[in-house]
N, C-alpha and C positions, 0 to 999 in steps of 0.2 A: 539160289532162287531165293532161300529165307533171308540171306542178309540183303537183297534189293528190295524184298518186302519193309524189312524194318527201318531201312535207308529213306523209302518212299514216304512210311509211316512218318517220321523223323520229321521231314522236311514238310510235310503238309499240318503237324503240329507246330512247328516253328512259323509257319506263314498265317496259320491262324491266329497264333499270339501276335504276330507284328499286324495284320490284319484289324485286330480287335482293339489294338493301341494309337488309331487314326486319331486326328484333329478331333473329326465328328464326334468319337465316343467319348474324348476327354472332354469335348465341352458339354456331352450330356451328363457326365460324370460329375463335372463341376458343378451344372446346375443340379444337379439332385443333393450334392452337399450343400448349396445353396438352401432349396427348400426344404433339407433336414436339420438346418441353422449349426451343421458342423464345419466352421468357416475354415479351421486350419488345416482341415485336408484337403479344402482348395488351394490354399497356399501351397501346400505341399507338394500337390499334385501336378500344380504350375512348376515350381523349382525341379521337380523330376523330368518336366518335358519343356523347359524354358525356350529351347532353340527351337522347337516346331510350334508353340504356342505364343511365342513371343511375336510370331509373325501375323497371329489373328486377331482381329481387333472384338470378335466376340469373348475370346478367352480373356483377353485384357480387362475387357468391361467387368465380368463375373469376378476377376481378381481383384479390381477396384472395389467392386460392390463389398467383397469381404472383408477387404481392408476398412472400411467403411464403417460396415459393421461391428468393428472391433471397435472402433474410434483409434484405427491408426490412422489419423488423418493425412498426416504428412505422405506416407505411404502411397493414400489413396489419390492424392493430389499430383503424386508424381506418375501415377499409372494413368490418371486422365488427360495428363498432358501429354505423354508415350502417343496415346490413342490419337490425339488431335494432330501432334507433328507428323506422326507416321503414316495416317491413314485420311487426315483431313485438311492437310498442310494448304493446298492451293486454295480450298475455300476459306482456311480462316485467316489468311494473308489477303484474300481481298475483302472479308469484312472489316479488318482491322485498317485499310486502307481507304474505306468508303465512309462517309459521315452518315448518322443515322436518319437524314432529311432524304438521303438518296437511296436509301438500303431497299434491293428489293429481294422479295424472299426467295427467288430462282436461286440466290447465291448460297442456300441454307436446306433449300425444303428438301434436298435429296439427303443429306447428312444427319446427323444425330447431333450437331452442334447447340443447338437450343438446350438439350438435356447436359452435355458437357460444360456448358459454359455456367448454367444453373447448379449443377454440381460443384465446380470449383469456386461459385461464390460462395457456396452455402459452408463447405471445407474449410476454407479460408476464414470465413466468420466465425466458424466455428473454434478455431485455431486462437483467434484474437480472443474471443469471450472465455477462453479458459486459461489466458494469460496472466501472471500475478505480477506480485514485486520483485520477484528470483527471476521472472523471463527478460533475457538481454533486450535493451531498448530498441537494437537493430531489428530482432526478430518481431515486436510488437508491431514497430512501424512497417514491418514488409508485410505480415498476415494482415493489416488495415489496408495498407493499398493494395493487395492483392483481390481482397474481399471487393473493396470501391470500384477495380477496375474492371474485375469479371462480373459484377452487377452491372455497370455500363454495355459491357458487349452483349448479356443476356437480353437486356433493354432493346439494344440495337436490334435484334434477332425476333422481338416480341414476344420473348417468355412472360405470363401471366403475372400482370402489373401487380398483382395483391400477394404472389410468393414473392417478388424483390422487394414489394415494400415491407413486408415480414423480417427480411433479412437488412433492411435498412433500420429498421427499429432496434435489432438486437446489435448492431452494431452502434447506434448511438446511447442504447441503453450501457452499454459497456464502457465508451466514453464518457457519458456522465458518471457512470461509478468511480471508473478511474480518476475522475476530475476531483470528487466528492474527497476519496483515500489521499490525494495527492497534499503534501504539507504546502501552504502558503505563509509567507511569513509576512509579517507588520510589525512596526513600530509603535511604541504610545507611551505616554506622558501619565505620571499618576502623580495625584494628592492624597495623602494618607493621614488620618487624625490618631495618632499613636500614643502608647502608654506602656511601658514596662517598670518591674521593679528589678534591682540589683543590688549586690553588696559591694562593699569595700570595707577596709580595717585601719583601725585607727592604732599604731602600735606605739607603745613607750619605749623608753630608751632600756628597759628591763627585757622587752622583747615579747611582755604582754599584749596580746592584740585584744582588740574591742570590736566586735561586729556592729557595721552599721550598714542601714538598711536605707536604700533612696528609692523613692517614686517618682517618677518622672513622667512626664505628658506633654504632648508637643505635636509638630507637624513634622511630616517627611515628604519631601519633594523630589521627583525623580522619574524615572521611565525604563524602558526596557525595550528588547526585542522579542514577538513571540512567533512561535509555528504551529499552524491550527488544520485540521482537517475534520472530517464529519465526524470522528469520533473523539477524537483528543485535542489538546493544546500542551504544547511546552513553551515554556518561557526563561526569559534570562533577565534581569531586572535588580537595579540600585536606586535608594534615593537616599538623600541629606537631609539629617533630622538635625530641629533646633526645638529643645524642651526647655521645660522648667520643673525643678525638681524638689521634692522635700525630704531630709534626710535626718535621720536620728538614731540614737543607740539603741539596739536591742537588748542592752545589760543597763539593767537598773543602778548600777553601782557606779556607773559612769555616766555624767550628764552631757549630753551633745545634741543639739539639734540647728538644722537651717532651712531655711525657707527661701522659695523662689531663687534656687541657683541654676545659675546657666549651663546649659548640658548640649553639648553637640556630638555627632557621630554620624555614620552611616550603617545601613541594613542594605544587605545585598545576598544575591544567592539566585539559584535555579529553583524551579518550579515546575508541577504540571495539572492540569485538570481534565476530568473525563466529562462527556457532555452526557446527563442525565436526561429525563423524558423529554427534554427539550433542547434545541441548539442554544438557548438562550439561557440556561441554568446551568451553572458548572459547578463541581466538587472537586477538589484536588488537595494537595498538599505543597509546600515550599520549605527548602532549607535554608534558612536566613544564617548568613555571618554579620555579627554587629560587633563594632566597635563606639566606644563612647569614652567621651572625657569630660570633667566639670571643674566648675570654680571653685573648690572646697576649700573652706577657709579650716586653716590649722590654727588650733586653739592655742596652741605653743609651740612653736619651731623649735626650740631649744628642749622638748620632751618628748614631742610626737612627730611621728611620720605617716604618710598614708602609704597603704599598700592596696594595688588594684585602683590606683588613681585612673590609670588608664587602661582599657581592658579590650582585647577582642575575644570573642565568645562566638558558638555555634550552637543552634536549635532546630527546633521546627516549627511549622503551624500548620494547621488545618484550616483551608480556604474556600470561601464560596464566593460566587459569583454571577451577578444577574445582569445580563446587557439588552442594553435599550439601542439598537442601531451602533453607533460610534459611541457611546457612552457604557459604562459598567460600573455598577455600585459594587464595590467588594468588601467582603470582611473576612478578620485574620484571628485566628487563637491559637496561641503555643507556648512555647517554653524554652528558655536559652539557658544553658546549662554552664555553671551550676547556680545559679540563680534561685532562691527560693519562691520568686511568684510568677506568675502568667506575664504574656506579653500577647499584646491584642493591637488590634489596629482597624480604623473602617477608611474607607476611600474613595474617590472617585478614580476611574480611566477613560484615557481619550485615545481612541486608535485613531493613526492617521492613515 
């Protein structure tokens, strides 16, 4: 008799436990977890009872809300899509096949498709807004296209126009931001008034060197290509220089001087600017490689020869630029090693 009672008691306890685990009880528990903001417990409860709760649209809706609150937007999107496909398929297909001008509220008034379309528009807008330069291009395009598509569906079923306008504004804001950050390329021409000092040596037959200092001034004509966005500008530029130089000895014991010496060369290299308080005022650096040769006169070819008669040198420029539409005024100041003096230029740029 005792065994029968124990068996009956065990059965009653087991049946009560099973009865307590009904979909309705789980729904109440999911809602309780949502109300207490215990979002992970919502997902854990769903995972433990997925076979039952996956067939209940109310459970899926609460799961989607928990994903949304945790900013797990992709999971929320997938859950809302599952609700539409599994519980609103006929109405959804009818809405897709009907033009907005012929849409009748009877197609959707007994469903929650207005809410789900808005949620999918909102979530895809959030995903697109959070993309950055590391996001694959296909994903960026997909989020934007999906957001626009669900905004269109939400408008079909008469979702509040103010809410949809806000989403459209967020999309456009992100599009404009990406546009400003995207590098655009342009070609440009340059004309600079340029001056530099450099050194060459007059070497006698005994190998004794006399330092000669050349100061050259002239023009440099060229151009380049630049890449710019809202914050930075990078360029690669070159110019051909035609100058006139005055050259003299730095050693008083040796007399050597020339004026109006023809000098030719080029200056080329990469540079960058950052935009300061205005898009039209830029500061930056440039790394030039300089080549020059001059028509130096040897005082006695039997006694002397030149060193560094032709040179390749490198250095740096600090540069600034003020832009007025397609024309820019540029100044540069720097040094080319191992020369003792500075290198400077002032010029005009024209953007094509």
